[in-house]
N, C-alpha and C positions, 0 to 999 in steps of 0.2 A: 941542640938544642936550635931553632932554627934561626936565621938570618933575619934583622925586622922588616929589613929592606925585601927580601924575598917575599914575605906575609902580606908585605904593602900591595906587593904587584900582585899577587893572589887575588888580595880582597879586591881592589881598583878592577882585576880583569874579571871577575866574578859580577861583581856591580855592571860594570858595561855589558857584559852579556846578558844580565836577568833585565836592567833597562833596554835594553834594546830589542829582544824576543817579546818581552811585553809591554814595548811600547803603543800598541794594537789596544788595547785594555788599559794602561796609564788613559791615551789624550781621551778616553769617554768618561773617565771619575772627573769632578770634581777636587785635581791633585796635580802637584806639578812634577816637571823632573826635577828642579832644582830643591824641593822639599825630602823629595829620596835622599838625593847628593848630602844635603843639611844633614840629615840624622845619621844618615850613617856616617860624616866626621865625625859629630860626635863622637858615635859608638867608637872610632879609630881614636878619638882624643884620648884624654885625663883619665875622663870619667868612663871610658870600654877599656875598650883595648890597651892605653897606651901605644899605640903604634905610629901617630902624627904629633910632635910638638916643634909647636913653635916657641913654645917658652919650656927654658931650661933653666932652673937657679933662679925664676924669678928675671930672667932675661929676655926680651918678647924681640925675634926675628923678623922687626920689622923691612927690613930692605930685601927678603925672600918672598914676603905679603905682596912690596910694590914692585917687586919684575914680573912677577907670575901675574898679578891685576893690571900691568903696563901692557903686557903680552895679549892677555883675552881683550882688554877695550879696545885697544887696534885694530885687531883682527874683525872685531865686531862690529866698528862705523866703519870699516874698508865694505864691508857685506852692507851695512846700512844704505851706504851710497852705492853699489850695484845694483841693491831692488828698486831704484828709483830710474823712473823713467820718465817722469815728467820735465818740460822744459824750463829753462835756468829761465825763468819768468818771474818778478815781483806779483803780480797781479796771481800767476797758478799757487806761485810760494805765500800766501796771504796768510795761510794759519800756521806755520814753521813760522815765521815773522812773529804774529803776535805770544808764539808760547816759548819764541827764545827770549822776544822784546821786552814783553809784559811780565808773561807769567815766570819765567825765569827770577826777573831781580821782586816779584812781588813773594816766590819763594824764599828767597835769601833775606832778603830784610825783612818779613813776617815772622819767619824761623829767629833772627840775632834780637828783633826783640823779644821774643820768648824767650832767648839764652839769657836777654839783658835783664829782663822785667821779676821773671820766674824760676831762673838758676842760678843768681849770683853769678854770670861771666860781668866780665871788661867787652869795649865792645870790640876788641880784635877778636879774641876768641869767641863770642857771639856771632861775630860774620863768618869765622870760617866755619862753624858748627852749620851755619846756613847755608853757607859754599858747598862743604862735603855732602850736605845733605837733600838739595833744592834738584839737584839734576834727577830726569828720568833714566835711567838706569840702559844702556843699548844693549843690554846680556840677556840681564832675566826678563826684558821687557819683550821678548821673541814672541812671545805668544800671541799679543793683541797690535804687532808689526805687520807690516807687509805679508804677504805669505811668497809672494813672487811678482818678477816685473811686468804680467799681467794685473795685477790686483791694485786697482784707480782708487780702491775707499777710501774717503775722505781721513776717519779717524784711524785707520791704521796709517795710512802716508802721516799725519799729522805726527802720530806717536812715532814714527820710525827715524820722519825727521829732525825729530826734537830729540830724537836721541844721539844722533850724531852730530849734531850740533852744539851739543850742553856744553863740550869744551867752549867755544866762542865767548861765554860769559859766566861758564861757571869758576874755571882759572885763574882769571884774574883776579877773583874775591881770593880764592884759596891763597893767593900771596898778598892780599889785600890782609887780611889776617896774619900770616905771617909776619909782615912786615909790622904791625901792632902789636905782635907778641914781643918783639924784638924791642921794640922803640913807641912807645906811646905817645909822643911827639910827631903826629903826625905830618905836620910842615918841612919834617927832613929826610922826607922821600917821598910824599903825594905828588908831589909833580914828575917824580922820576916813576913811578907808577902810571900814571895817564900815559905818559910816554910811550915807554917800554912794554908794560905790562897789558895796556889795555889796545890803545891802537899799534904800533910794530907790531907785535906778536902775532893778533891775528890777522894785518896785511900780510906780515911774512907766511902765515900760516895757510893762508888760500890761494896767495903766489906760489909758493912751494908745491901743493896740493894740484895747482893747474900745470902748471910745468917738468915736474920731474917724472907724472905718469903719462905726460905728451910727451916727452923722449923717447921713455923704454918704451910704449907703444910703437914709435918712429921707428924705432931699433927694429920691436919685436917682428914688424912686419915688412920691413925691408930686408932682415936675411933671412926670413920665412919664403921669400920668393925666389931666393937662391938656395938654401939648403934647408927643407924643413927637421923641427926638433924634435925629437924623441918623444910620443906620444903621451907615455907614461910622464915625461918630465916638463910639456906645456904648462902644466896648473901651478909648477914652481914661481911663473912669471907674475903671479898675482902676490905669492908671497915675496917676491924680489920686492915688487912696486910699492906694497905694504912697508916691509923694512928700510928701504930708502928711503921712499918719501918721510916717513916716521924721520930718521938719525938726519936725513939730511936740513929738515927742518927747523929741530933741536940744534943743530949746529949754527943756527941764522938767530939764533933764541926766539923763534917760532912756535905757537900751538902747534904740537905735530898731533895730538887728537881731530884737532879742525882739518887739517893737513893731508890725513889720513881720507877722510868723510868724504874732502872733496877729490882726494884722487880719486874715491871710485864711482863718481858723478863721473868725471873726466873719461878712465875707463869703459864706463860702460857705453858712450856716444864716441869713442875715439877709432874704435875696429870698425873695419871694413865688414868683417865678418861677423854677424851679429850672434854667432853660439859662442863666440871666444869669451870675453865678460858671462855669459850663462855658465859655462866651463866651470870659470874660474870664483863664480858663487856657488857654484856644488859645490868644492872643492873647499873652498874660505869658511861655509856656514859648516861642511862634517867638521875642521878643524875648531871651527867658536865651540862647538858643541864638547869635543875631547877635552878646550882648557876648561871651560866652564864645571865641567869635574874635577879638575884638580882644584879650584879655586874656591866652588864652595866646598868643597872638601875642608879647605884648610881653615876656614872659614869657623865650621862647625866644629875643629879640633882647638879654635881658642877659646871658645865659649867655656864659661868660667863661672859656675854657680853663687860665689858670695858676690865678685864687684857685680855680678847681675841685678843681684837683687839690694845690693847697697845705693846702685843710681837706678832704681825699679821706678821708684817714682816721679822721678827727673824727668826718667826714658819714656814713662805713660802718658806726663803732661805734652812732650815732644810727640810723638807719634798720635794721639788723640787732636792735638791742636793742627800737624802736619796735614795728618790723613783725611780728620772730617773737615777741617774749616779752609787753613790756611787754602791747600792745593787745590782742591775744588770751588771756593768763591773763585781765587788767580784764575782759574781755568773759565768762569763765570764769566766776570768781568772781562777776562781777554778774547774769550771769541762775540763780546755786543756786540749784533748788527755784521757777524762776519754770515756771509754768502759760501756754501758748498761751490767746489771747483763747477760743479756739471750742474750750474744755476745761479744766475743774475737775479733771480728773482726774487725767492724766499732764503730766510735765514738758516742758519743751522739746527737742524732737530735738537731741543732739548736735551734729548735722551743723549743726543754724542756730545751734546758739553760737559754733561753732569760724567758722559764717561772721560771724557780730558781728564776731569779732575780726579777721577776714581782713579786711575791709571796712569798713578806717577810712582812707578814702581823703583824701590830703592835696591843697590844693591855691585854689583862689584865696582861702576864708576867711583862709587863712593869708597870701597873700601881703597881704594888706587890713592886717592885725594888726602885719606886718612893717613895711611903708610906714608904719604908723600909729606905731608904735614910730621910726620912723626922723625923722618929724615933731614929735618930742616929746622929744626928747633924747637917743635910742640915739644913739651915735657911738664916733668911733674904733676900737680894734680889736675892740673886744666888737662893733661894729654890723658889720665886714666876717664876723669868724667864724659869729658869728647868722645873719646874710644868705646867704651860701654855703653853710651847714650848712643851713638853712629851702628855698633853691634848689634846690639837689642831691635833699632829698629829696622834694620835689615831683618833680621831675623823675622821681626812680624810682617815685615814687608810680602818673605817668602813663603807665609802659609797664609796671610787674608788674603794677598794678589792673586797667590799661588792655587787658593780652592776656586777663590767668587770670579778667574779670568774668564774658564770653560764657559759655565753660566749662564754669564753675563754677555759674552760674545757670541753665545747660542742665542739669546735675544736680541741679542745687537742686530743679529743676519738675518732673524725672523721678524722682526717686529720694524727696525727703521731700517738696515741696508737695503731690502729685499723689496721697500717701497719705490727704491730709488731705478729710475732705470738707466742700466750702462751708460758707461759713457764712452758715443762711438772715437773711433781714432783719428776719425777730419777734427773731432773737437780740440786736441789735443795739436793737432797741426797749424791751426790757426792762431798758435802762439809761437810757435816757435818762428 
């Protein structure tokens, strides 16, 4: 009799080998790696070999899902920050401020209205659903994000920075929904939510995201002058920055995801040797891909036919309204009169604006927020309802966004991005 653990290792190793050696063909197909992982996860779950089981005797291991998804998100948002070389200037980051400051609230409250009016939820449950499903995922959206530090495309920059900064406005409303579930008298906790979960946690996240990596980079550079670190170990500096920034920020009740994204921006600008952050980025991206495999395999193993069918109509309502109306219309409103960074005379191309709306990919971030809610008071019928709507929405997103990403981005590169003149380095220097 074979040990299930050994079989798991065999299947995962085989999967990694197949997707790696076949990546040249897979990337040309209207197919995402995440969809492959999802299908394999289903095959390994209760409807297949039964090798991965987060549910035993109807008890769901939410803590394991929370910790794994938490790790993959912090690695991913750090990578988002490392990819961005644009100066930290409000004018340069105008598209990001619109996506976070306008599109995010529109998405949260749009979904909350759907939950209240169409799904029979109270406002606490509805806002929690909105906060879980509103963020664009920094992990599964990698195909439409910046490809490297030299990529200056406005669409890719906007989606990358949005994915990295989702935490700044999504997490406060996750807390809001959890508080409302525990106490429907908002007056008992609303002021505390404003002061601590909105202002303090965001400010602490930004501050720690600047301070911690600055100190680590300073130590690294000064010690390297005296004795160079082992070449094989140098990439671990990036991991240490992620873990130390995240943990220290959580110690002071700040938003760790936000801090880690800011840390990526800071690291990109702090090393005197520009090759250092590039080497860290390459290592971080490899680690992110590995963690993504594990997370999506777990998602596939969670899926059960009966509860997905029980909540199918509600999920369908959320998916159609979110993908076809709320996100696209919110993106269109948020980008009214927005000029691309490369030009102050013309507005964003309509195709770019619609692609901002379409590529609101849901994934690992939503899984983490859901698992976090499970661990902090979400239970009963509301938990089942929100969970299966979330799982189904992520699955549909993996399928439809995964299939459409390659052809749409190919069309975008050929018809919109190609028409724009490349942005010279001197233009960026003007803003620094």
